[in-house]
Every structure is written in C-alpha cells, then in structure tokens.
VODRENBA-301876 format. One record per residue (C-alpha): residue number from 1; residue in one letter; chain; x, y, z. Coordinates in nm, 2 decimals, m for minus. Example, Ala and Ser with C-alpha at 12.3 -4.5 7.8 and 13.67 -1.06 7.14 Angstrom:
BEGIN
<atom><i>1</i><aa>a</aa><ch>A</ch><x>1.23</x><y>m0.45</y><z>0.78</z></atom>
<atom><i>2</i><aa>s</aa><ch>A</ch><x>1.37</x><y>m0.11</y><z>0.71</z></atom>
This chain:
BEGIN
<atom><i>1</i><aa>x</aa><ch>A</ch><x>11.66</x><y>8.98</y><z>11.59</z></atom>
<atom><i>2</i><aa>x</aa><ch>A</ch><x>11.40</x><y>9.13</y><z>11.36</z></atom>
<atom><i>3</i><aa>x</aa><ch>A</ch><x>11.54</x><y>8.96</y><z>11.06</z></atom>
<atom><i>4</i><aa>x</aa><ch>A</ch><x>11.42</x><y>8.62</y><z>10.93</z></atom>
<atom><i>5</i><aa>x</aa><ch>A</ch><x>11.68</x><y>8.45</y><z>10.70</z></atom>
<atom><i>6</i><aa>x</aa><ch>A</ch><x>11.62</x><y>8.18</y><z>10.47</z></atom>
<atom><i>7</i><aa>x</aa><ch>A</ch><x>11.95</x><y>8.11</y><z>10.23</z></atom>
<atom><i>8</i><aa>x</aa><ch>A</ch><x>12.06</x><y>7.86</y><z>10.00</z></atom>
<atom><i>9</i><aa>x</aa><ch>A</ch><x>11.76</x><y>7.61</y><z>9.98</z></atom>
<atom><i>10</i><aa>x</aa><ch>A</ch><x>11.73</x><y>7.39</y><z>9.66</z></atom>
<atom><i>11</i><aa>x</aa><ch>A</ch><x>11.40</x><y>7.21</y><z>9.57</z></atom>
<atom><i>12</i><aa>x</aa><ch>A</ch><x>11.26</x><y>7.29</y><z>9.92</z></atom>
<atom><i>13</i><aa>x</aa><ch>A</ch><x>10.92</x><y>7.31</y><z>9.83</z></atom>
<atom><i>14</i><aa>x</aa><ch>A</ch><x>10.80</x><y>7.32</y><z>10.24</z></atom>
<atom><i>15</i><aa>x</aa><ch>A</ch><x>10.95</x><y>7.63</y><z>10.42</z></atom>
<atom><i>16</i><aa>x</aa><ch>A</ch><x>10.77</x><y>7.80</y><z>10.63</z></atom>
<atom><i>17</i><aa>x</aa><ch>A</ch><x>10.76</x><y>8.07</y><z>10.84</z></atom>
<atom><i>18</i><aa>x</aa><ch>A</ch><x>10.49</x><y>8.00</y><z>11.10</z></atom>
<atom><i>19</i><aa>x</aa><ch>A</ch><x>10.28</x><y>8.28</y><z>11.21</z></atom>
<atom><i>20</i><aa>x</aa><ch>A</ch><x>10.37</x><y>8.24</y><z>11.61</z></atom>
<atom><i>21</i><aa>x</aa><ch>A</ch><x>10.64</x><y>8.30</y><z>11.58</z></atom>
<atom><i>22</i><aa>x</aa><ch>A</ch><x>10.65</x><y>8.60</y><z>11.36</z></atom>
<atom><i>23</i><aa>x</aa><ch>A</ch><x>10.60</x><y>8.97</y><z>11.49</z></atom>
<atom><i>24</i><aa>x</aa><ch>A</ch><x>10.51</x><y>9.28</y><z>11.25</z></atom>
<atom><i>25</i><aa>x</aa><ch>A</ch><x>10.85</x><y>9.39</y><z>11.29</z></atom>
<atom><i>26</i><aa>x</aa><ch>A</ch><x>11.03</x><y>9.11</y><z>11.12</z></atom>
<atom><i>27</i><aa>x</aa><ch>A</ch><x>11.20</x><y>9.12</y><z>10.81</z></atom>
<atom><i>28</i><aa>x</aa><ch>A</ch><x>11.20</x><y>8.82</y><z>10.60</z></atom>
<atom><i>29</i><aa>x</aa><ch>A</ch><x>11.52</x><y>8.78</y><z>10.38</z></atom>
<atom><i>30</i><aa>x</aa><ch>A</ch><x>11.53</x><y>8.54</y><z>10.09</z></atom>
<atom><i>31</i><aa>x</aa><ch>A</ch><x>11.87</x><y>8.47</y><z>9.94</z></atom>
<atom><i>32</i><aa>x</aa><ch>A</ch><x>12.06</x><y>8.26</y><z>9.71</z></atom>
<atom><i>33</i><aa>x</aa><ch>A</ch><x>11.74</x><y>8.03</y><z>9.69</z></atom>
<atom><i>34</i><aa>x</aa><ch>A</ch><x>11.62</x><y>7.80</y><z>9.42</z></atom>
<atom><i>35</i><aa>x</aa><ch>A</ch><x>11.34</x><y>7.60</y><z>9.25</z></atom>
<atom><i>36</i><aa>x</aa><ch>A</ch><x>11.21</x><y>7.64</y><z>9.66</z></atom>
<atom><i>37</i><aa>x</aa><ch>A</ch><x>10.92</x><y>7.78</y><z>9.81</z></atom>
<atom><i>38</i><aa>x</aa><ch>A</ch><x>10.83</x><y>7.98</y><z>10.10</z></atom>
<atom><i>39</i><aa>x</aa><ch>A</ch><x>10.50</x><y>8.04</y><z>10.29</z></atom>
<atom><i>40</i><aa>x</aa><ch>A</ch><x>10.53</x><y>8.32</y><z>10.57</z></atom>
<atom><i>41</i><aa>x</aa><ch>A</ch><x>10.20</x><y>8.31</y><z>10.74</z></atom>
<atom><i>42</i><aa>x</aa><ch>A</ch><x>10.12</x><y>8.67</y><z>10.91</z></atom>
<atom><i>43</i><aa>x</aa><ch>A</ch><x>10.17</x><y>9.04</y><z>10.83</z></atom>
<atom><i>44</i><aa>x</aa><ch>A</ch><x>10.57</x><y>9.11</y><z>10.79</z></atom>
<atom><i>45</i><aa>x</aa><ch>A</ch><x>10.72</x><y>9.51</y><z>10.80</z></atom>
<atom><i>46</i><aa>x</aa><ch>A</ch><x>10.85</x><y>9.37</y><z>10.47</z></atom>
<atom><i>47</i><aa>x</aa><ch>A</ch><x>11.01</x><y>9.09</y><z>10.23</z></atom>
<atom><i>48</i><aa>x</aa><ch>A</ch><x>11.35</x><y>9.06</y><z>10.01</z></atom>
<atom><i>49</i><aa>x</aa><ch>A</ch><x>11.40</x><y>8.81</y><z>9.83</z></atom>
<atom><i>50</i><aa>x</aa><ch>A</ch><x>11.73</x><y>8.86</y><z>9.65</z></atom>
<atom><i>51</i><aa>x</aa><ch>A</ch><x>11.96</x><y>8.65</y><z>9.44</z></atom>
<atom><i>52</i><aa>x</aa><ch>A</ch><x>11.74</x><y>8.32</y><z>9.41</z></atom>
<atom><i>53</i><aa>x</aa><ch>A</ch><x>11.63</x><y>8.18</y><z>9.11</z></atom>
<atom><i>54</i><aa>x</aa><ch>A</ch><x>11.30</x><y>8.01</y><z>9.02</z></atom>
<atom><i>55</i><aa>x</aa><ch>A</ch><x>11.12</x><y>8.08</y><z>9.39</z></atom>
<atom><i>56</i><aa>x</aa><ch>A</ch><x>10.79</x><y>8.13</y><z>9.47</z></atom>
<atom><i>57</i><aa>x</aa><ch>A</ch><x>10.67</x><y>8.34</y><z>9.77</z></atom>
<atom><i>58</i><aa>x</aa><ch>A</ch><x>10.33</x><y>8.35</y><z>9.94</z></atom>
<atom><i>59</i><aa>x</aa><ch>A</ch><x>10.27</x><y>8.59</y><z>10.19</z></atom>
<atom><i>60</i><aa>x</aa><ch>A</ch><x>9.98</x><y>8.75</y><z>10.44</z></atom>
<atom><i>61</i><aa>x</aa><ch>A</ch><x>10.09</x><y>9.14</y><z>10.42</z></atom>
<atom><i>62</i><aa>x</aa><ch>A</ch><x>10.37</x><y>9.36</y><z>10.44</z></atom>
<atom><i>63</i><aa>x</aa><ch>A</ch><x>10.36</x><y>9.68</y><z>10.61</z></atom>
<atom><i>64</i><aa>x</aa><ch>A</ch><x>10.62</x><y>9.88</y><z>10.43</z></atom>
<atom><i>65</i><aa>x</aa><ch>A</ch><x>10.76</x><y>9.69</y><z>10.12</z></atom>
<atom><i>66</i><aa>x</aa><ch>A</ch><x>10.86</x><y>9.37</y><z>9.90</z></atom>
<atom><i>67</i><aa>x</aa><ch>A</ch><x>11.24</x><y>9.41</y><z>9.72</z></atom>
<atom><i>68</i><aa>x</aa><ch>A</ch><x>11.32</x><y>9.18</y><z>9.44</z></atom>
<atom><i>69</i><aa>x</aa><ch>A</ch><x>11.68</x><y>9.22</y><z>9.34</z></atom>
<atom><i>70</i><aa>x</aa><ch>A</ch><x>11.87</x><y>8.98</y><z>9.05</z></atom>
<atom><i>71</i><aa>x</aa><ch>A</ch><x>11.61</x><y>8.69</y><z>9.07</z></atom>
<atom><i>72</i><aa>x</aa><ch>A</ch><x>11.62</x><y>8.50</y><z>8.77</z></atom>
<atom><i>73</i><aa>x</aa><ch>A</ch><x>11.23</x><y>8.37</y><z>8.81</z></atom>
<atom><i>74</i><aa>x</aa><ch>A</ch><x>11.00</x><y>8.43</y><z>9.08</z></atom>
<atom><i>75</i><aa>x</aa><ch>A</ch><x>10.63</x><y>8.39</y><z>9.15</z></atom>
<atom><i>76</i><aa>x</aa><ch>A</ch><x>10.54</x><y>8.67</y><z>9.41</z></atom>
<atom><i>77</i><aa>x</aa><ch>A</ch><x>10.20</x><y>8.61</y><z>9.59</z></atom>
<atom><i>78</i><aa>x</aa><ch>A</ch><x>10.04</x><y>8.85</y><z>9.85</z></atom>
<atom><i>79</i><aa>x</aa><ch>A</ch><x>9.68</x><y>8.73</y><z>10.00</z></atom>
<atom><i>80</i><aa>x</aa><ch>A</ch><x>9.64</x><y>9.06</y><z>10.19</z></atom>
<atom><i>81</i><aa>x</aa><ch>A</ch><x>9.87</x><y>9.38</y><z>10.11</z></atom>
<atom><i>82</i><aa>x</aa><ch>A</ch><x>10.16</x><y>9.58</y><z>10.05</z></atom>
<atom><i>83</i><aa>x</aa><ch>A</ch><x>10.19</x><y>9.95</y><z>9.98</z></atom>
<atom><i>84</i><aa>x</aa><ch>A</ch><x>10.52</x><y>9.89</y><z>9.81</z></atom>
<atom><i>85</i><aa>x</aa><ch>A</ch><x>10.64</x><y>9.69</y><z>9.52</z></atom>
<atom><i>86</i><aa>x</aa><ch>A</ch><x>11.09</x><y>9.67</y><z>9.39</z></atom>
<atom><i>87</i><aa>x</aa><ch>A</ch><x>11.16</x><y>9.49</y><z>9.12</z></atom>
<atom><i>88</i><aa>x</aa><ch>A</ch><x>11.58</x><y>9.55</y><z>9.07</z></atom>
<atom><i>89</i><aa>x</aa><ch>A</ch><x>11.76</x><y>9.35</y><z>8.80</z></atom>
<atom><i>90</i><aa>x</aa><ch>A</ch><x>11.56</x><y>9.05</y><z>8.76</z></atom>
<atom><i>91</i><aa>x</aa><ch>A</ch><x>11.38</x><y>8.85</y><z>8.49</z></atom>
<atom><i>92</i><aa>x</aa><ch>A</ch><x>11.07</x><y>8.68</y><z>8.48</z></atom>
<atom><i>93</i><aa>x</aa><ch>A</ch><x>10.91</x><y>8.83</y><z>8.79</z></atom>
<atom><i>94</i><aa>x</aa><ch>A</ch><x>10.48</x><y>8.76</y><z>8.83</z></atom>
<atom><i>95</i><aa>x</aa><ch>A</ch><x>10.31</x><y>8.88</y><z>9.10</z></atom>
<atom><i>96</i><aa>x</aa><ch>A</ch><x>9.99</x><y>8.80</y><z>9.23</z></atom>
<atom><i>97</i><aa>x</aa><ch>A</ch><x>9.78</x><y>9.04</y><z>9.37</z></atom>
<atom><i>98</i><aa>x</aa><ch>A</ch><x>9.44</x><y>9.03</y><z>9.52</z></atom>
<atom><i>99</i><aa>x</aa><ch>A</ch><x>9.15</x><y>9.24</y><z>9.55</z></atom>
<atom><i>100</i><aa>x</aa><ch>A</ch><x>9.26</x><y>9.43</y><z>9.88</z></atom>
<atom><i>101</i><aa>x</aa><ch>A</ch><x>9.64</x><y>9.34</y><z>9.74</z></atom>
<atom><i>102</i><aa>x</aa><ch>A</ch><x>9.62</x><y>9.55</y><z>9.46</z></atom>
<atom><i>103</i><aa>x</aa><ch>A</ch><x>9.44</x><y>9.89</y><z>9.62</z></atom>
<atom><i>104</i><aa>x</aa><ch>A</ch><x>9.69</x><y>10.19</y><z>9.61</z></atom>
<atom><i>105</i><aa>x</aa><ch>A</ch><x>10.00</x><y>9.93</y><z>9.54</z></atom>
<atom><i>106</i><aa>x</aa><ch>A</ch><x>10.29</x><y>10.09</y><z>9.40</z></atom>
<atom><i>107</i><aa>x</aa><ch>A</ch><x>10.55</x><y>9.93</y><z>9.18</z></atom>
<atom><i>108</i><aa>x</aa><ch>A</ch><x>10.89</x><y>10.08</y><z>9.04</z></atom>
<atom><i>109</i><aa>x</aa><ch>A</ch><x>11.08</x><y>9.82</y><z>8.87</z></atom>
<atom><i>110</i><aa>x</aa><ch>A</ch><x>11.47</x><y>9.92</y><z>8.75</z></atom>
<atom><i>111</i><aa>x</aa><ch>A</ch><x>11.65</x><y>9.68</y><z>8.48</z></atom>
<atom><i>112</i><aa>x</aa><ch>A</ch><x>11.45</x><y>9.43</y><z>8.47</z></atom>
<atom><i>113</i><aa>x</aa><ch>A</ch><x>11.21</x><y>9.23</y><z>8.16</z></atom>
<atom><i>114</i><aa>x</aa><ch>A</ch><x>10.97</x><y>9.00</y><z>8.16</z></atom>
<atom><i>115</i><aa>x</aa><ch>A</ch><x>10.76</x><y>9.11</y><z>8.46</z></atom>
<atom><i>116</i><aa>x</aa><ch>A</ch><x>10.37</x><y>9.07</y><z>8.47</z></atom>
<atom><i>117</i><aa>x</aa><ch>A</ch><x>10.07</x><y>9.15</y><z>8.75</z></atom>
<atom><i>118</i><aa>x</aa><ch>A</ch><x>9.85</x><y>8.92</y><z>8.73</z></atom>
<atom><i>119</i><aa>x</aa><ch>A</ch><x>9.50</x><y>9.06</y><z>8.93</z></atom>
<atom><i>120</i><aa>x</aa><ch>A</ch><x>9.13</x><y>8.89</y><z>8.96</z></atom>
<atom><i>121</i><aa>x</aa><ch>A</ch><x>8.90</x><y>8.94</y><z>8.70</z></atom>
<atom><i>122</i><aa>x</aa><ch>A</ch><x>8.57</x><y>9.19</y><z>8.72</z></atom>
<atom><i>123</i><aa>x</aa><ch>A</ch><x>8.41</x><y>8.94</y><z>8.97</z></atom>
<atom><i>124</i><aa>x</aa><ch>A</ch><x>8.44</x><y>8.63</y><z>9.11</z></atom>
<atom><i>125</i><aa>x</aa><ch>A</ch><x>8.55</x><y>8.30</y><z>8.90</z></atom>
<atom><i>126</i><aa>x</aa><ch>A</ch><x>8.67</x><y>8.52</y><z>8.62</z></atom>
<atom><i>127</i><aa>x</aa><ch>A</ch><x>9.02</x><y>8.47</y><z>8.47</z></atom>
<atom><i>128</i><aa>x</aa><ch>A</ch><x>9.28</x><y>8.64</y><z>8.62</z></atom>
<atom><i>129</i><aa>x</aa><ch>A</ch><x>9.36</x><y>8.93</y><z>8.41</z></atom>
<atom><i>130</i><aa>x</aa><ch>A</ch><x>9.77</x><y>8.93</y><z>8.34</z></atom>
<atom><i>131</i><aa>x</aa><ch>A</ch><x>9.95</x><y>9.29</y><z>8.29</z></atom>
<atom><i>132</i><aa>x</aa><ch>A</ch><x>10.29</x><y>9.34</y><z>8.17</z></atom>
<atom><i>133</i><aa>x</aa><ch>A</ch><x>10.51</x><y>9.59</y><z>8.29</z></atom>
<atom><i>134</i><aa>x</aa><ch>A</ch><x>10.70</x><y>9.77</y><z>8.02</z></atom>
<atom><i>135</i><aa>x</aa><ch>A</ch><x>11.05</x><y>9.76</y><z>7.99</z></atom>
<atom><i>136</i><aa>x</aa><ch>A</ch><x>11.08</x><y>10.05</y><z>7.66</z></atom>
<atom><i>137</i><aa>x</aa><ch>A</ch><x>11.07</x><y>10.38</y><z>7.68</z></atom>
<atom><i>138</i><aa>x</aa><ch>A</ch><x>11.08</x><y>10.63</y><z>7.38</z></atom>
<atom><i>139</i><aa>x</aa><ch>A</ch><x>11.23</x><y>10.95</y><z>7.51</z></atom>
<atom><i>140</i><aa>x</aa><ch>A</ch><x>11.26</x><y>11.27</y><z>7.31</z></atom>
<atom><i>141</i><aa>x</aa><ch>A</ch><x>11.40</x><y>11.61</y><z>7.33</z></atom>
<atom><i>142</i><aa>x</aa><ch>A</ch><x>11.17</x><y>11.88</y><z>7.31</z></atom>
<atom><i>143</i><aa>x</aa><ch>A</ch><x>11.29</x><y>12.28</y><z>7.23</z></atom>
<atom><i>144</i><aa>x</aa><ch>A</ch><x>11.05</x><y>12.52</y><z>7.30</z></atom>
<atom><i>145</i><aa>x</aa><ch>A</ch><x>11.11</x><y>12.77</y><z>7.03</z></atom>
<atom><i>146</i><aa>x</aa><ch>A</ch><x>10.97</x><y>13.10</y><z>7.20</z></atom>
<atom><i>147</i><aa>x</aa><ch>A</ch><x>11.27</x><y>13.10</y><z>7.49</z></atom>
<atom><i>148</i><aa>x</aa><ch>A</ch><x>11.49</x><y>12.75</y><z>7.31</z></atom>
<atom><i>149</i><aa>x</aa><ch>A</ch><x>11.44</x><y>12.64</y><z>7.60</z></atom>
<atom><i>150</i><aa>x</aa><ch>A</ch><x>11.53</x><y>12.20</y><z>7.63</z></atom>
<atom><i>151</i><aa>x</aa><ch>A</ch><x>11.30</x><y>11.97</y><z>7.82</z></atom>
<atom><i>152</i><aa>x</aa><ch>A</ch><x>11.27</x><y>11.59</y><z>7.73</z></atom>
<atom><i>153</i><aa>x</aa><ch>A</ch><x>10.96</x><y>11.37</y><z>7.74</z></atom>
<atom><i>154</i><aa>x</aa><ch>A</ch><x>10.99</x><y>10.97</y><z>7.79</z></atom>
<atom><i>155</i><aa>x</aa><ch>A</ch><x>10.66</x><y>10.74</y><z>7.74</z></atom>
<atom><i>156</i><aa>x</aa><ch>A</ch><x>10.62</x><y>10.37</y><z>7.73</z></atom>
<atom><i>157</i><aa>x</aa><ch>A</ch><x>10.64</x><y>10.20</y><z>7.39</z></atom>
<atom><i>158</i><aa>x</aa><ch>A</ch><x>10.33</x><y>10.05</y><z>7.28</z></atom>
<atom><i>159</i><aa>x</aa><ch>A</ch><x>10.36</x><y>9.74</y><z>7.02</z></atom>
<atom><i>160</i><aa>x</aa><ch>A</ch><x>10.05</x><y>9.69</y><z>6.77</z></atom>
<atom><i>161</i><aa>x</aa><ch>A</ch><x>9.93</x><y>9.40</y><z>6.64</z></atom>
C-alpha cells in the first residue's frame, strides 16, 4: 500500500527508509517505538509518530503534515519543508527546523507540555534559537457595558524573571 509502518522498535538507532523505495504518496507511521532513531530519506505525504518514548525522527520533506500523538520525549528534525505540525497529548517534544523548513510552518498543539521549536540563528554558524510553545493561558470574561454582550479573551501567560 501507501503506508510505511515502523512499530515496536526498542533501542534501534539504525532504522532507515531508503529514498529508492519511497513515493510522495506514502505515509510513514511510527508506533510504540522507544529509544530509536528513524530516518526518512525522501519526500513523503505525511509522518505520524504515535505512542513513542525517546525517539528521534529525521526527514527531508512532508507534503501534508507531521503528527505527534501520545509521545513522551521526541526530537523531530526536518531538513526540507513541511507545512503543518500537530502535537497532541505529548510531552518533551523538540522540533528542529531549517530556514527552509521554518518558512510558513504552522504548529498546532493541544494537551502537550515542554514543546520547543528550534530554528537556525540569524547567520550561518550562530547557535540555534529555541522557542518554547506556551502551555499556560489566561482567559478573561469581558462584558460590553453598552449592550451587556459577553465574550472571552484568551492570551498566553508570560513569565517575567
């Protein structure tokens, strides 16, 4: 079919899906892997990392998205482009983007903590810039005094210090 499945790998740092066997319509599904590294050597449609612990995924391009679900500890590195990321019910996820990969990339998170996005510095040779994705929000109920209409306004909580 059109799905690559990598499942139940533990301590395997040498998993490679070779470019000669990948087509752009393929999806890579990584399930229940632990302390393993998976390399995807060509452009794929999508990558899904599900229920894994301490994994690393390195890939070139994804046409649609990368989904990270129920993961505890992941480093995901894109050397090309991917338009959309979803991080759901996960903890300690680091997303590494190149200048090309970070262009117009959308990252949606829900029920996740310790998610960081790392991008190259301003010029070549600079250290990576690390941006934490907010985990806490402040919501305030607003009342319009003229018509008694109500709405809510939500912002991220910023910590000073």
